[in-house]
C-alpha positions in Angstrom: -3.8 18.8 4.0 -4.4 16.3 6.8 -4.6 12.8 5.5 -7.3 12.0 8.1 -9.6 14.7 6.8 -12.7 14.6 4.7 -11.1 17.0 2.2 -8.3 14.5 1.7 -10.8 11.7 0.9 -12.5 14.0 -1.6 -9.2 14.9 -3.2 -8.3 11.2 -3.7 -11.7 10.3 -5.0 -11.7 13.2 -7.5 -8.2 12.2 -8.7 -9.3 8.6 -9.2 -12.3 9.7 -11.4 -10.1 11.8 -13.7 -9.6 10.5 -17.2 -5.8 10.9 -17.0 -5.6 9.0 -13.7 -7.6 6.1 -15.2 -5.2 6.0 -18.2 -2.1 6.3 -16.0 -3.5 3.5 -13.8 -3.6 0.9 -16.6 0.0 -0.3 -16.3 -0.3 -0.2 -12.5 -3.5 -2.3 -12.6 -1.7 -4.8 -14.9 1.3 -5.0 -12.6 -0.5 -5.6 -9.4 -2.9 -8.1 -10.8 0.0 -10.1 -12.3 1.5 -10.5 -8.9 -1.4 -12.9 -8.0 -1.5 -11.8 -4.4 -4.5 -13.8 -3.2 -6.3 -12.5 -0.1 -4.8 -9.1 0.4 -4.5 -6.9 3.5 -4.2 -3.3 2.1 -2.7 -1.1 4.7 -3.4 2.6 3.9 -6.0 1.7 1.4 -7.2 5.2 0.8 -10.3 5.3 -1.4 -9.8 1.7 -2.5 -7.9 2.0 -5.8 -5.7 -1.1 -5.3 -8.6 -3.2 -3.9 -10.7 -2.3 -7.0 -7.8 -3.3 -9.2 -7.8 -6.6 -7.4 -11.5 -7.1 -7.8 -12.1 -6.5 -4.1 -10.2 -9.6 -3.1 -9.0 -8.5 0.4 -9.5 -6.0 3.2 -8.4 -2.4 3.5 -7.3 -0.5 6.6 -7.0 3.3 6.7 -6.7 5.8 9.4 -9.1 8.2 7.6 -12.7 7.2 8.5 -14.2 9.0 5.5 -11.9 7.1 3.2 -13.1 3.9 4.8 -16.7 4.9 4.4 -16.0 5.7 0.7 -14.5 2.2 0.2 -17.6 0.6 1.8 -19.9 2.8 -0.4 -18.4 1.1 -3.5 -18.7 -2.4 -2.1 -15.2 -2.9 -0.7 -14.3 -4.3 2.8 -12.5 -1.6 4.7 -11.9 -0.7 8.4 -10.3 1.9 10.5 -7.4 0.4 12.6 -9.7 0.2 15.7 -12.4 -1.6 13.7 -9.8 -3.9 12.2 -8.6 -5.2 15.5 -12.1 -5.4 17.0 -13.7 -7.3 14.0 -11.1 -9.1 11.9 -11.0 -12.8 12.9 -9.7 -16.0 11.5 -12.6 -15.8 9.0 -10.5 -13.2 7.1 -7.0 -14.4 7.7 -4.3 -15.2 7.8 -3.9 -13.0 4.7 -1.9 -14.1 1.7 -0.3 -10.8 1.1 0.2 -7.3 2.7 0.4 -4.3 0.5 1.6 -0.8 1.5 1.2 1.3 -1.7 2.0 5.0 -1.4 2.0 4.9 2.4 5.6 5.0 3.6 6.2 8.5 2.1 3.5 9.9 4.4 5.3 8.7 7.6 8.2 10.0 9.6 11.3 7.9 10.0 10.7 5.0 12.4 6.9 5.1 11.9 7.2 2.6 9.0 8.7 0.0 11.3 5.9 0.4 13.8 3.2 0.1 11.1 4.8 -2.9 9.5 5.2 -4.6 12.9 1.5 -4.0 13.6 0.1 -5.7 10.5 2.8 -8.2 9.4 1.6 -10.8 11.9 -1.6 -11.2 10.0 0.2 -12.5 6.9 0.8 -16.2 6.5 4.4 -17.5 6.4 5.4 -17.8 2.8 3.1 -14.9 1.9 4.2 -11.7 0.4 4.6 -8.0 1.2 4.5 -5.4 -1.5 5.7 -1.8 -1.2 5.4 1.1 -3.6 6.7 4.7 -3.1 7.0 7.6 -5.5 10.2 8.8 -7.1 11.3 12.4 -7.0 8.7 14.1 -9.2 5.8 12.1 -7.6 7.1 12.9 -4.1 7.2 16.6 -4.9 3.7 16.6 -6.3 1.9 16.1 -3.0 2.4 18.3 0.1 1.2 15.4 2.4 4.4 13.5 1.5 6.8 14.0 4.4 9.7 11.7 3.9 11.3 10.5 0.7 11.6 6.7 0.7 13.9 5.2 -1.9 14.2 1.7 -3.1 17.2 1.2 -0.9 15.2 2.5 2.1 12.4 -0.1 1.4 15.0 -2.9 1.2 16.4 -1.8 4.5 12.9 -1.9 6.0 12.3 -5.4 4.7 15.6 -6.6 6.1 14.9 -5.2 9.5 11.7 -7.3 9.5 13.4 -10.4 8.1 11.6 -10.3 4.8 13.3 -12.1 1.9 13.8 -9.7 -1.0 16.6 -9.3 -3.6 16.2 -5.8 -5.1 13.9 -2.9 -5.9 12.6 -2.1 -9.3 11.6 1.1 -11.1 8.1 1.1 -12.6 6.7 1.7 -15.2 9.8 3.5 -16.6 13.5 3.2 -15.9 14.9 5.0 -12.9 16.0 8.1 -14.9 12.4 9.0 -15.5 11.7 9.6 -11.8 12.8 13.2 -12.0 10.1 14.3 -14.4 7.4 11.5 -14.6 5.0 11.9 -11.6 3.9 8.2 -11.7 7.3 6.6 -11.7 7.7 4.5 -8.6 10.0 2.3 -6.5 8.5 -1.2 -6.2 9.6 -4.0 -3.9 8.0 -7.5 -3.6 9.2 -9.4 -0.5 8.4 -12.8 0.9 7.5 -13.7 4.6 9.9 -16.4 5.5 8.4 -19.8 6.1 9.8 -20.0 9.6 8.0 -16.9 10.7 4.8 -17.9 12.5 3.3 -14.6 13.6 -0.4 -14.8 13.2 -2.2 -13.4 16.2 
């Protein structure tokens, strides 16, 4: 299924409305709210799950126009990439944090660097970048996942972009659960160094 299609948006929205997904999202909601991310730039926001968990405090960007329209229909601020660069001004940024949650596994090797380079300049120095990717069972559960991205891979991405980070973590269960629990994830929280002045 094409991640830019209307059918993909419908699938995401239907999944979010399921009782099981709401229950499974509770630990995730607690985790992301506890990070206290401030004004967030959500790259690959989908149908706005993370923005809803953050009470809409931020802006989403997604390459699927129907997902962007869905976000707007529930009161969230979301843009296609073209709209983002046309309309976002100093009024919305610099942002305090960038989040890429369940995005990297949809990309081919090398595309993650391009995507991060595109949006990282909008995050203030000293702000944070958060990455989440699925472990084995979660990766296998979705045919739109194209490239397995481990915690080590995320750390390498952060280092290539001079982000300060010490290690990855497994959430919500230990690493051994990734082979059978669909919602076990690699999580990395990095910091944009204070000497990086990139805002455009």
